C-alpha beads as a LAMMPS data file, in Angstrom:
LAMMPS data file: protein, C-alpha beads

79 atoms
78 bonds

1 atom types
1 bond types

-500.0 500.0 xlo xhi
-500.0 500.0 ylo yhi
-500.0 500.0 zlo zhi

Masses

1 110.0

Atoms # bond

1 1 1 -368.429 -79.517 330.629
2 1 1 -370.941 -77.737 329.019
3 1 1 -374.706 -78.001 330.112
4 1 1 -377.064 -75.718 328.252
5 1 1 -381.294 -76.067 328.432
6 1 1 -382.691 -76.088 324.694
7 1 1 -386.181 -74.786 324.124
8 1 1 -388.447 -78.368 323.896
9 1 1 -389.330 -78.064 320.173
10 1 1 -385.615 -77.452 319.403
11 1 1 -384.698 -81.339 321.787
12 1 1 -388.097 -83.223 320.318
13 1 1 -386.060 -82.008 316.729
14 1 1 -382.813 -83.970 318.272
15 1 1 -384.703 -86.824 319.429
16 1 1 -386.101 -87.320 316.447
17 1 1 -383.383 -86.870 314.295
18 1 1 -381.192 -89.675 317.180
19 1 1 -384.034 -92.219 316.859
20 1 1 -384.165 -92.298 313.133
21 1 1 -380.480 -92.001 312.325
22 1 1 -378.676 -93.811 315.846
23 1 1 -376.865 -91.448 316.725
24 1 1 -376.026 -89.685 319.627
25 1 1 -377.560 -86.535 321.453
26 1 1 -373.788 -86.286 322.161
27 1 1 -373.214 -86.834 318.483
28 1 1 -376.342 -84.861 316.754
29 1 1 -375.487 -81.513 318.901
30 1 1 -371.941 -81.678 318.217
31 1 1 -371.781 -81.419 315.030
32 1 1 -374.319 -78.392 314.774
33 1 1 -372.338 -76.985 317.012
34 1 1 -369.096 -77.618 314.824
35 1 1 -371.205 -76.342 311.577
36 1 1 -372.498 -73.188 313.537
37 1 1 -368.587 -72.394 314.673
38 1 1 -366.993 -72.791 311.092
39 1 1 -369.739 -71.227 309.583
40 1 1 -369.067 -67.850 312.257
41 1 1 -365.219 -68.642 311.790
42 1 1 -365.849 -68.137 307.727
43 1 1 -368.463 -65.547 307.934
44 1 1 -365.643 -63.711 310.235
45 1 1 -362.618 -64.583 307.792
46 1 1 -365.174 -62.682 304.775
47 1 1 -365.494 -59.190 306.640
48 1 1 -361.699 -59.659 307.529
49 1 1 -360.473 -59.733 304.129
50 1 1 -363.280 -57.176 303.263
51 1 1 -361.848 -54.733 305.205
52 1 1 -358.508 -55.553 304.855
53 1 1 -359.212 -54.665 300.745
54 1 1 -360.824 -51.871 301.981
55 1 1 -358.068 -50.435 303.508
56 1 1 -355.627 -51.829 300.852
57 1 1 -357.889 -49.499 298.132
58 1 1 -358.273 -46.744 300.442
59 1 1 -354.445 -46.395 300.769
60 1 1 -353.803 -46.228 296.694
61 1 1 -351.004 -48.538 297.212
62 1 1 -350.830 -50.441 293.433
63 1 1 -351.433 -54.027 293.591
64 1 1 -348.829 -57.043 291.971
65 1 1 -350.452 -58.495 288.872
66 1 1 -350.938 -61.999 289.224
67 1 1 -349.387 -63.089 286.217
68 1 1 -346.079 -61.614 287.803
69 1 1 -346.762 -63.708 291.346
70 1 1 -347.288 -66.941 289.190
71 1 1 -344.506 -66.098 287.023
72 1 1 -342.367 -65.903 290.851
73 1 1 -343.417 -68.544 292.185
74 1 1 -343.414 -70.724 288.898
75 1 1 -340.033 -69.987 289.140
76 1 1 -339.301 -70.404 292.859
77 1 1 -340.771 -74.154 292.899
78 1 1 -339.544 -75.022 289.820
79 1 1 -338.124 -78.458 289.664

Bonds

1 1 1 2
2 1 2 3
3 1 3 4
4 1 4 5
5 1 5 6
6 1 6 7
7 1 7 8
8 1 8 9
9 1 9 10
10 1 10 11
11 1 11 12
12 1 12 13
13 1 13 14
14 1 14 15
15 1 15 16
16 1 16 17
17 1 17 18
18 1 18 19
19 1 19 20
20 1 20 21
21 1 21 22
22 1 22 23
23 1 23 24
24 1 24 25
25 1 25 26
26 1 26 27
27 1 27 28
28 1 28 29
29 1 29 30
30 1 30 31
31 1 31 32
32 1 32 33
33 1 33 34
34 1 34 35
35 1 35 36
36 1 36 37
37 1 37 38
38 1 38 39
39 1 39 40
40 1 40 41
41 1 41 42
42 1 42 43
43 1 43 44
44 1 44 45
45 1 45 46
46 1 46 47
47 1 47 48
48 1 48 49
49 1 49 50
50 1 50 51
51 1 51 52
52 1 52 53
53 1 53 54
54 1 54 55
55 1 55 56
56 1 56 57
57 1 57 58
58 1 58 59
59 1 59 60
60 1 60 61
61 1 61 62
62 1 62 63
63 1 63 64
64 1 64 65
65 1 65 66
66 1 66 67
67 1 67 68
68 1 68 69
69 1 69 70
70 1 70 71
71 1 71 72
72 1 72 73
73 1 73 74
74 1 74 75
75 1 75 76
76 1 76 77
77 1 77 78
78 1 78 79
């Protein structure tokens, strides 16, 4: 269990949304935290992708054309 103290204006906003929507404070805070963590994870993934792409470009390694990859996948999954 996690207990946090919110600034009064933030708490008032949550209380207002709770009253207007009929949703519990717990549900609203959980949703806000879930969204924050999902966005955080997306940013981390984007930073990792940028880093890996930079490393790939700096390595001088030659990429595989999409058409070649797609043809291989099509052949592998042909029915």
